[in-house]
C-alpha positions as CSV (number, residue, x, y, z in Angstrom):
1,M,-14.7,2.6,9.1
2,L,-12.2,1.6,7.4
3,N,-13.0,0.4,3.7
4,M,-10.6,0.0,1.0
5,G,-10.9,0.1,-2.8
6,Y,-8.7,-1.5,-5.7
7,F,-9.0,-0.5,-9.1
8,D,-7.9,-1.5,-12.3
9,I,-7.0,1.5,-14.4
10,T,-6.0,-0.4,-17.1
11,N,-9.5,-2.0,-17.5
12,D,-11.8,0.5,-16.1
13,I,-13.1,-1.3,-13.4
14,P,-13.0,-2.2,-9.5
15,V,-11.3,-5.1,-8.7
16,F,-12.7,-5.6,-5.1
17,I,-13.3,-3.8,-1.8
18,D,-12.6,-4.7,1.4
19,I,-14.6,-3.2,4.5
20,H,-13.0,-3.5,7.6
21,G,-15.5,-1.9,10.3
22,A,-14.5,0.7,12.9
23,E,-12.4,-1.5,14.9
24,N,-9.8,-0.5,11.8
25,R,-10.3,2.6,11.6
26,N,-6.8,4.4,11.1
27,K,-5.0,0.8,10.5
28,G,-4.9,1.6,6.8
29,V,-1.4,0.4,6.5
30,S,-1.5,-3.0,8.7
31,T,-4.9,-3.9,6.9
32,L,-2.9,-3.4,3.3
33,M,0.0,-5.8,4.3
34,D,-2.7,-8.0,5.6
35,T,-4.5,-7.8,2.4
36,I,-1.3,-8.4,0.5
37,K,-0.4,-11.3,2.1
38,K,-3.6,-13.0,1.9
39,H,-3.8,-12.2,-1.7
40,P,-0.5,-11.9,-3.2
41,E,-2.4,-12.9,-6.9
42,R,-4.5,-9.8,-7.0
43,F,-1.5,-7.3,-6.8
44,K,0.9,-8.6,-9.7
45,N,1.7,-6.1,-12.3
46,V,0.0,-2.8,-10.6
47,I,1.1,-0.1,-9.0
48,L,-0.5,1.0,-5.3
49,I,-1.1,4.9,-4.5
50,G,-1.6,6.4,-1.2
51,D,-1.2,9.6,0.6
52,R,1.0,10.3,3.1
53,C,-0.8,8.6,6.2
54,Y,0.3,5.4,4.5
55,F,4.2,6.3,4.3
56,T,5.8,4.1,7.4
57,Y,9.3,2.6,6.5
58,K,7.5,-0.7,7.4
59,L,5.1,-0.5,4.2
60,T,7.8,1.0,2.3
61,T,10.4,-2.0,2.5
62,F,7.3,-4.7,2.3
63,L,6.5,-3.5,-1.1
64,I,10.1,-3.7,-2.1
65,E,10.4,-7.0,-0.8
66,H,7.7,-8.2,-2.5
67,P,8.1,-7.0,-5.4
68,I,5.1,-4.0,-5.6
69,R,5.3,-0.9,-7.0
70,F,4.0,2.2,-5.3
71,V,4.0,6.1,-5.1
72,I,3.1,7.2,-1.3
73,S,3.7,10.7,-0.5
74,V,6.6,10.9,2.2
75,R,5.7,12.4,5.5
76,G,8.3,14.8,7.2
77,N,12.0,14.6,6.2
78,A,12.2,10.9,5.8
79,T,15.7,10.9,6.5
80,K,16.0,6.9,6.3
81,L,15.5,6.9,2.7
82,D,18.1,6.0,0.3
83,L,17.0,6.7,-3.2
84,S,20.1,5.8,-4.7
85,N,19.6,2.2,-4.1
86,N,16.3,1.8,-3.5
87,I,16.9,0.8,0.0
88,I,14.8,2.1,3.0
């Protein structure tokens, strides 16, 4: 089952929880992107933190384009990252 929780660390409160059911297991990246598209107002002035299962070039590009700050562990050697220009 995929459950996504969003927490406001400034005010120390949960913002919202999405429950997506067992059919969405291992679809965290696409579910996150869909949630951001549906509720962009919830992602203003936030920092997303994800483990390496959330590292995809598609997601990092999406977050930069929206613009959403993030910290995500990089999987592998991430040879396509160009950190000098923040371009992926």
